[in-house]
C-alpha positions in Angstrom: 2.8 3.8 -12.6 -0.5 2.3 -13.6 -1.8 -1.1 -14.2 -0.3 -4.6 -13.9 2.9 -3.9 -15.8 5.8 -6.1 -14.8 8.3 -4.3 -17.0 11.7 -3.6 -15.3 12.1 -0.1 -13.9 14.9 0.7 -16.4 12.6 0.0 -19.3 10.0 2.4 -17.9 12.7 5.0 -17.4 11.9 5.5 -13.8 14.1 6.4 -10.8 13.3 7.2 -7.2 13.8 10.2 -5.0 13.3 8.3 -1.8 11.8 5.3 -0.1 8.9 6.3 2.0 8.5 3.5 4.4 6.1 0.6 3.6 2.4 0.5 3.0 0.2 -2.4 4.3 -2.2 -4.2 2.0 -5.1 -5.1 4.2 -8.3 -7.0 3.8 -11.3 -5.7 5.9 -14.6 -7.6 6.2 -17.9 -7.0 7.8 -18.8 -8.6 11.1 -20.7 -11.6 9.6 -18.7 -14.9 10.0 -19.2 -15.8 6.4 -17.6 -12.6 5.1 -14.3 -14.3 4.3 -12.3 -14.7 1.0 -14.6 -17.3 -0.5 -16.4 -18.2 -3.7 -19.5 -16.2 -2.9 -17.9 -13.0 -1.6 -18.5 -9.7 -3.3 -15.4 -7.6 -2.7 -13.7 -4.4 -3.8 -10.1 -4.6 -4.6 -9.0 -1.1 -5.4 -9.6 1.6 -8.1 -9.0 0.5 -11.7 -5.3 0.4 -12.5 -4.2 1.0 -8.9 -1.4 -0.7 -7.0 -4.1 -1.9 -4.6 -6.0 -3.7 -7.3 -2.8 -5.4 -8.6 -1.7 -6.6 -5.2 -5.2 -7.8 -4.4 -5.4 -9.8 -7.5 -2.1 -11.5 -6.7 -3.2 -12.3 -3.2 -6.4 -13.9 -4.4 -4.5 -15.9 -7.0 -2.0 -17.4 -4.5 -5.0 -18.1 -2.3 -6.4 -20.2 -5.1 -9.2 -17.9 -6.2 -9.8 -16.3 -9.6 -10.3 -12.6 -9.2 -12.8 -12.5 -12.0 -14.3 -16.0 -12.0 -14.8 -16.9 -8.3 -15.6 -13.5 -6.9 -17.9 -10.6 -7.8 -15.8 -7.5 -7.7 -16.1 -3.7 -7.9 -13.4 -1.2 -8.5 -13.7 1.6 -5.9 -11.3 3.8 -4.0 -10.9 3.3 -0.2 -13.6 5.8 0.9 -16.1 4.5 -1.6 -15.3 1.0 -0.4 -15.8 1.9 3.2 -19.2 3.4 2.3 -20.2 0.3 0.3 -19.3 -2.0 3.2 -21.3 0.1 5.7 -24.3 0.0 3.4 -24.0 -3.8 3.0 -23.3 -3.6 -0.8 -20.0 -5.5 -0.4 -18.7 -8.1 2.0 -15.0 -7.1 2.1 -12.5 -4.9 0.5 -8.7 -4.5 0.1 -7.0 -1.3 0.7 -3.4 -0.1 0.8 -2.0 2.6 3.0 -0.2 3.7 6.0 -1.3 3.2 9.6 -3.9 4.4 10.4 -5.9 4.9 7.2 -8.4 7.7 7.8 -11.3 6.1 5.9 -11.0 3.0 8.0 -10.8 4.9 11.2 -14.0 6.8 10.2 -15.7 3.6 9.1 -15.2 2.0 12.6 -17.2 4.8 14.2 -20.4 3.4 12.6 -19.6 -0.1 11.4 -18.1 -3.2 12.9 -15.2 -4.2 10.7 -12.8 -7.2 11.0 -9.3 -7.4 9.6 -8.7 -10.7 7.8 -5.4 -12.4 8.6 -3.3 -12.8 5.4 -0.3 -14.6 7.0 -1.1 -17.8 5.1 -0.5 -16.2 1.7 2.6 -14.1 2.3 5.1 -16.9 1.7 3.6 -17.9 -1.7 3.2 -14.3 -2.7 6.9 -13.7 -2.1 7.9 -16.9 -4.0 5.6 -16.0 -6.9 6.1 -12.2 -7.2 9.3 -11.3 -5.5 10.9 -10.3 -2.2 9.3 -6.9 -2.1 6.2 -8.6 -0.6 6.8 -9.1 3.1 4.9 -10.1 6.2 3.9 -7.4 8.7 1.6 -6.9 11.6 -1.2 -4.4 12.1 -1.2 -3.8 15.9 -4.6 -4.2 17.6 -4.5 -0.6 18.9 -4.5 0.9 15.4 -8.1 0.1 14.6 -9.3 -1.1 18.0 -9.3 -4.8 17.0 -9.3 -7.6 19.6 -5.8 -8.7 18.5 -3.0 -7.9 16.1 -3.5 -9.2 12.5 -0.8 -10.4 10.0 -1.0 -8.7 6.6 1.2 -7.9 3.5 3.6 -5.0 3.3 5.1 -3.4 0.2 7.6 -0.6 -0.1 6.5 2.8 -1.1 8.6 5.0 -3.3 8.5 8.5 -4.6 9.1 7.9 -8.3 10.1 10.3 -11.0 11.1 10.1 -14.7 14.8 9.3 -15.3 15.1 12.5 -17.4 14.0 14.8 -14.5 16.8 17.5 -14.3 19.2 16.9 -11.4 18.5 20.3 -10.0 14.7 19.7 -9.8 15.3 16.3 -8.1 17.7 17.9 -5.7 15.3 20.7 -4.6 12.2 18.5 -4.5 14.0 16.0 -2.2 15.2 18.9 0.0 11.7 20.4 0.1 10.2 17.2 1.3 12.5 16.9 4.2 12.5 20.6 5.1 8.7 20.5 5.0 8.3 17.3 6.9 6.5 18.9 9.8 3.8 20.2 7.5 3.5 16.8 5.9 3.1 15.1 9.3 0.1 17.5 9.8 -1.5 16.0 6.7 -0.8 12.4 7.6 1.2 10.8 10.5 2.9 8.4 8.1 5.2 11.3 7.1 7.0 10.7 10.4 8.6 7.7 8.6 10.6 10.0 6.4 14.2 9.3 7.4 17.2 10.4 5.3 19.1 7.3 6.6 16.6 4.8 5.0 15.3 7.0 2.2 18.1 5.9 -0.1 17.1 2.2 0.1 15.2 2.4 -3.2 16.0 -1.1 -4.6 14.9 -2.2 -7.2 14.7 1.4 -8.5 17.8 3.5 -8.9 18.2 6.6 -6.8 18.0 9.7 -8.9 21.4 11.5 -9.1 19.9 14.8 -8.0 18.4 13.2 -4.9 21.6 11.4 -4.2 23.5 14.7 -4.2 21.2 16.1 -1.6 21.5 13.1 0.7 25.3 13.3 0.4 25.3 17.0 1.3 22.9 16.6 4.1 24.7 13.7 5.7 25.8 14.8 9.2 
């Protein structure tokens, strides 16, 4: 799902096969004390049309900043953003992902990076845009920070078209869980796949084919 559309899921004809834990929206900055969310910051807030860009714009708005008027912005993916910060071309960037995010782990090997506490905006973000935005903590151990940092968390769903045949949805859901060990090898966040919580897909409907697999696999 691209761009800042706020159309209800039923209008977009989307359903979900599973909830895949939550992703953290995090703001990282260089080591200079002035590299905060302020009027002279040059920042990157996600590739064009990405969920990262949408959430970053909402965070900035509730913080009282205009994403286009107060800040100079670039639209890069997370690895491009990490490179730009290391080269001093940007002051800070938002990214969204599981813990840890590989590009950030790699960046820390050569560049000092601080995580900016976003606890002050979570309440207004939830009031303005809905209860899917929640407060979470990035433990210090994840990126070797001096202390834990409060940030914003959003649910992550595997989304399919409503008209996907039930048989395809069933087998795709089954494949994901049967292949979980291989997925963990690709990214540790795959450990979060849990059939007990995967069905919590609100506000999206659970696809009937996926629902059938969950019923059949229930111990």
